[in-house]
N, C-alpha and C positions, 0 to 999 in steps of 0.2 A: 514483507520480504520481496525482494526484486527477483525477476526472472533471470535464470543463469545467462541466457544469450544477451540480455540487455547489459548485464554487468560486464560480460566479456567484451561487448562493443565499446563500453565506456573506458575500458583499459586498453584495448587494441588500437583505437584511434589516436590517443596521445602517445602510445608507444611507437606507432608507425611514424607519427610526426617527429618524435624525438630521434628515431633512427635516420630519417631523412636529414634532419639538422646535423646529427652527429657525423654521418658520412659526408655531408656537404662541407662541413668545417674541416673534417679530416683531409678530404681531397684538396680543398682550397689551401691548406697549409702545407701540402706536399706529400701526402701519403703515397701517391703513385711513384714518386721519385725518392722514397726513403732508401737509404743506403744499407741499413742494417736493422735488426729486430728492435733495437733500442729506439731508433727514430720512428719506427712503426707504432710502438706503444706510446711514444710521446704524442704523435698525431692523434691516435685514438683517444688518449686522455684529454687532449684539447677539445676534440669533438664531443665526447661524452659530457665534459664539464659545461660546454656551451649549451648543449641540449638540456641538461639538468637545470641550469640557471634560468633558461628561457621558460621551460615548463613550470618550474617552481614559482617563478615570478608571475607568470600568467595565472597560475592557481591562486597565488596570494592576492592578486588584483581581483579575481573573481570572488574570493572569500570576503574581501573588503566590500565589494559591491553587494554581495548577498547580505551583509550585515548593515547596509544602509549608509555607508560612508560617502557615496557619491550621489545620494538621492536629491539633496537640495540643489546641486549643480544641474543634474539632468532635468529636474522639475523647472528650474528657472529658464533653462534654454528652451524647453518645450513651451513654456508660457510666452516667451518672447517670440518664438516662431509662430505660435498660435495667434498672437496679437497682430501680426503682420498679414496672416493669411485669412483670417475670419473677418467678415463684415460686422456680424452681430456678436460682440464680446460677452454680452450678458447670457447668451445661450450656452449651455453645457459648461458652466464654470466649475472647475475642479479645485478643491483645496489641497494643500500639501498633505494633510492627514489622510484624505481619501487616496491620493496618489501613492503614498507610502504603504497604506493598507493593501491596495491592489498589487503593488509591486512585491510585497512580502509573500504573496501567494505563489509567486513564480520564481523560486530560488533555483539556481543552476547547481548541478552536482560538482563539487570541487575536490572531494577526497581523492578521486582517482587520478586527477591531474597532478595533485601534490605528491601522491605516492609514486607515480611514474617518474616525476621530476626527481624525487629523492632517490629512486632506483638508478637513474642516470648519474646522479652525483656519486652514489656508492660505486657504480661501475667505473667512474672516473678515478676514484680512489684506488680501485683494484688495478687499473691500467698504470697509475702512477707508481704503485708498489712494484709492479712487474718492471716498469721502466728503470727503477733504481736497482732492481735485482739483476737485470741483464747486463 
């Protein structure tokens, strides 16, 4: 079981990043110069949708990385860089199996980023519904 403050931190950081993205997009699309409530909700919908897509996309990429989808690419790049920087290549040779076993021990938490991204997408839907009601 995770400690409550660590769980809160894993939710607050993506939520704060999403809020910055949402407000940034909303102001860049003209939130400050909105003429009526309908335009305000349109801008907020755009911002929440952008934040949700970015966070959910980032969470999806982390999920794919945790499942090993990019392991062969990162292993290959690491081996190429190592071959140019090391003089003795026979020393400390790592196989792909060893690399993948070591990497599988260090999975990043993805659930919280995906949940926050889905929350921003849901918030976007709420703003869209309000936009059409006003």
